[in-house]
Structures are given as C-alpha cells and as structure tokens.
N, C-alpha and C positions, 0 to 999 in steps of 0.2 A: 421525734427529734428532741434532743436534750435542751432544756431551756437555759439560755445564757444568763448568768448572774451579772447584771449591769454594774452593780456596786463593786463587785470583785474585779471586774474588767477595768473599771475606772481607776481603782486603787493600783492595779498592776501597771496601768499606763502612766500614772503619776510617778510611781516608783521607778519605772524604766526611764522616764524623762529626767527625773532627779539624778539618776546614775549617769546619764549622758552628760548632764550639766557639770556634775562633779568631776568626771573624767576630763571633760573639756577644760575646766578650770585648772585641774592638776597639770594638764599638758601645757597650758599657757604659763603656769607658774614655773614649770621646768625650763621653758624657753625664755623666761624673763631675764633681762640683762641685770648684771650686778648693780649698775647705776640706778636702774629703775627700782630695784629692790630696796636700796637704801633711801632713795627719794620718797618711796611710799612710806617708809618708816619715819622719815624726817630727821634721821640721825645717822652718824657714822660711829660705830663702836670700835674704839681704838685700843688694841692690846699693848700693854707696856709692862716693864719691870722697873723697880726703883733704881735709877741709874743717873747720877749727876755726871755731866751737866745736861743730859737729854730729858729725863722725866724724873722729878723729885719734889719734895716738899721743903721749902726754905725755912730759915730760922723763925720767920713770922707765921709759919703754918700755912703758907700759900703754895699750892701745887703749881709748879712752874717748870722751866727748862727749855732748852732750844727746841726739841721736838714738840713739847707741849705748846709753846707759843706758835710755832710754825703750823701745827695741826689746827689750832684755833683759827688762824688766818685763812688757811686753805679750805676748811670746812665751811667757813662763812661764805667764801666765793662759790662753793658748791651748793649753797642754799641749804646746808644741813647743820644740825647741832652736834658738837663732838661729845661723845660719852667715853671717858677713859676707864678702862677695866684692867686691873692688875692681873697678870697671867703667870703661869708656870712656864718659864722659857723652854724647858725640855719638851713641852707638849704644845708649843705655839702653832705648829702646822695643823695639828689635830683640831685645836680650838677654832682656827681659821676656816677649815673645811667644814666643820660642824655648824658654822655660822654663829658660834658663841661670840665671835668678834668679826669685824669686817676688814681689819687690816692690822699689820704689825708695824708700829711706828715708834721705834725705840732703839735707834742705833744698830740697825740690822746690817751685818756685813753681807755684801753681795758675793755669792759664790756660784759656781756653775751648777752645783747640785740644787741649790735653792732656786736658781733661775729655771731649772727644769720642772720644779714642783710648785712654784708660785709665780705670780705676775709681779715683777719688781720694777720700780721707777728707775729713771736715770740716776747715776750717783749724785749725791748732793753734799756730802761731808767726807773729808779724808780721815783715816784712822790707821792704827797699827796695833799689832799685838806686842806687848812688852812684858818683860820679867821684872817683878818687884821683889825686893828683899829689904831687910833691916840695914841701916847705914853701915854698921860695923861688920856685916857678913862678908865672908871671902867669896869672891866670884871671879872666875876666869873662863867664861864661856859656859855653855849649857852642860859641858862635861862635869862641871863642878856640882851639878845637881843629881848625878847618878846615885841612886840609893837614898836620896833625900826625899822629904815630903813636899809635894808640889800640888797646889790647888788651882782650880779654874771653875767657871760656871758650867754646869752640866748642859750639854747641847750647844755650847758656844764655839766660836772659831778659836778661842783660847784653848779649849779642850782639844780641838782638831790639831792645833799647833803642837801641843804636847805629844799627842799620839803619833804625829808625823815626824817629829825630831828624833834623830838617831840616839841622842843622849837623854832627852827628856822622857822618851818612852821607857827608859830604864829606871825612872824615878818611881817613888811610891805615890802614884797619882790618886787624889781624893776629890771627886766632884762635889761642888756646892750648889745650892739652889739659886743663889744670886751672887753677883760679883762683889757686893759689899761684904758678904760673909767671908770672902777670900782675904780681904784686907784685915778683918778681925782676926782670922787664923794666923796670919803672918805677924801681926802686931803682938798677939798673945804668945807667939813662939811655938804654937801647935802645928805650924807649917813653916817650912824653910823659905818657900818662894811661892809667888802667885803669877799666873799668866793672865793678863787682863787687857782691856781696851785702853789705848793711850789716852783717849778723851776722858775716861773716868779717872785714870791714874793721875793725870795732870791736875784735875779739879780737886781730888780728894786727898792728895798728899802734898807735902811741902810745908813751909813756915805758916803757922796760924791755923793749920788743919788738925783734925783728930789723929792724923797719921803722919805727923811731921818727921817721925823716925824711920819712915819707909822711903826708899828711893828706887828709881828706874835704873836697872843695871844692864839691860839689853833690849834691843829691838829685834823682833823675830820676822815680822812680815807686815808690809804696807797693804792697805785695803781701802775700800770705799763703802759708805753706808747707802742703803736704799730703803724705800718704803714698800712693804710687801702686801699684795692682795691675793685673792683666790686666783688660781690659774685660769687665764682667759678673761679675767675681769676687765670690763671697760672703764672702771673707775680709774685704773692706772693711767690711761691715756689722758684723762681729764686732769689728774693731779700733775702729770708731767707738763701739761700746757700751763697750768697755774704756776708751777715752779719756774718755768721759763720766764714768765712775766715777772715773778718776784726777783729773779736774778737780774733781769733787765732794769727794773726800777730801783735796785739797790737794797730792797728789803732783806734779802738773804744775807748780804754782806754785813748789814748792820747787826742782825741777829748773831751771826758768826763771831763778830768782834765782841759783842756783849758777853758771850759764853766762852771766849777764848778758843774758838774752833777755826779750822781751815776748810774752805769750800773745795769740793772735788772738782777736778777738771772735767768739762763736758765738751764733747766734740760737736 
C-alpha cells in the first residue's frame, strides 16, 4: 500500500477549507444589503456635479447648497459620514452600479426610465426645464431655434427635452459636460440657447450674477427631483423615512426657502 504523505494531506485540507470560507464570505457579501454595506464603511459616497443651488462652492470657498446641506443632515441621522465626489453626469449610473458612489444626490429629475434602473426616493423638490437666451435675442417659441445652436448637459433631462421637441430636434444640438458650461456658451455667443434646470437658471442668472444678460424665455416641462440609489437598495427606504421627518418638523421648508426652491408635492 502506498504511504500517505500526512503533510501534503494536511495542506490540501487547509486549502480546501480556506476555499470554502472564501466562497462563503463571497456569498454573504453578495447577499449583503446596501445599507449594511455603507454602515460597514461608515460613510455614504455622494455623487454630484457643480450645480447651484444644489451643490456648489460659495464665494467664501465653502462647499454648500441645498442638496449638500440636506445630505449632511440625512447622513448624520443614518450614522454615516458624507463623502462628496464630483462625477461625470453622463456616466452617473455606471459609477453608481460600480460602487464608485453610493447615491446620486444632485438635483436628479425623476423619470420612468431612471426609476426602472435605479431606486429613487419620493420627490422632494420641484423643477422644470427652461430655455435660456440673451436678453436681446428674438424668441417666438421653440420654432425660433430651428437651425440654431442649442446646448444642454449631456445625459440630462434638458438633453431629452431637446431631442423630444419637434422644433428643438432640428437645432444644431451640442452636448456639454455640465450645465454651467451651457451658460458660458450662451453668454459668449457660441450658442444661441441653452435648455437647463429652472433651479439653476433662477440662481445663476439675473441682476447681480455673472449671467445678468441671460433670461428665461420658455418653460418646456415641469418635473420633480429625487435621490437615486442602486436598484433594490434598502438605503432608499431609510432616506425616505428621514425626509418624511424633515418635512414634518419644517427642516425641508427652511432649507428650501434659504435656496429659493419649491418643495415637491408628496401624496
């Protein structure tokens, strides 16, 4: 009979048990809830783009905004630290699913397509897509922009509004990486119009701003903002619960007044 090498047998046993433990750990990780995942890290990674009045740096160099302040309050109640990470809006869903970020908290418009692919909170702020042009520009409805240069943020609802409009989809559409670039283009005269969020347009245009020569000439669609998490994430329900509390105690109303926003209707 062949003699058994005890040392080799022991090594094989250890390796086999190690593999079992690794597979078991992997299985548990796959079944781990999203809330448990962020609790283990101790932080919530928040994806944003620079967008006043939601997330921006003020004249004193302080990172602030409605969504910034709200996220700090909510993450504190979750027992987490907020970590804000600037993202490319056009790849936001990819970054979310890859766990480069844990949520998109940046004036995200709620759409049926986004609801199908992400877990989104109840509406919390009202918004609309608007057309911005120079004060002296001639405008008589979206037909005025056929053949003209129109800009919007790539991957945004503003872009969707352009592509869906019978007149705007005949314009020379140029996507930009962030909404503020669209304002720069119109101010410089390199674009005739921009389709942007009302919340940003109200904050960044008008007397005393860098874009005082730009005005809202049209409203295209009303919409609501929500906070997006990975599809099936249980963090969403917890954030909804906290938002309900903040509505009830008046915190949301105070923040909305501070930043000139209107809260969304919630059934």
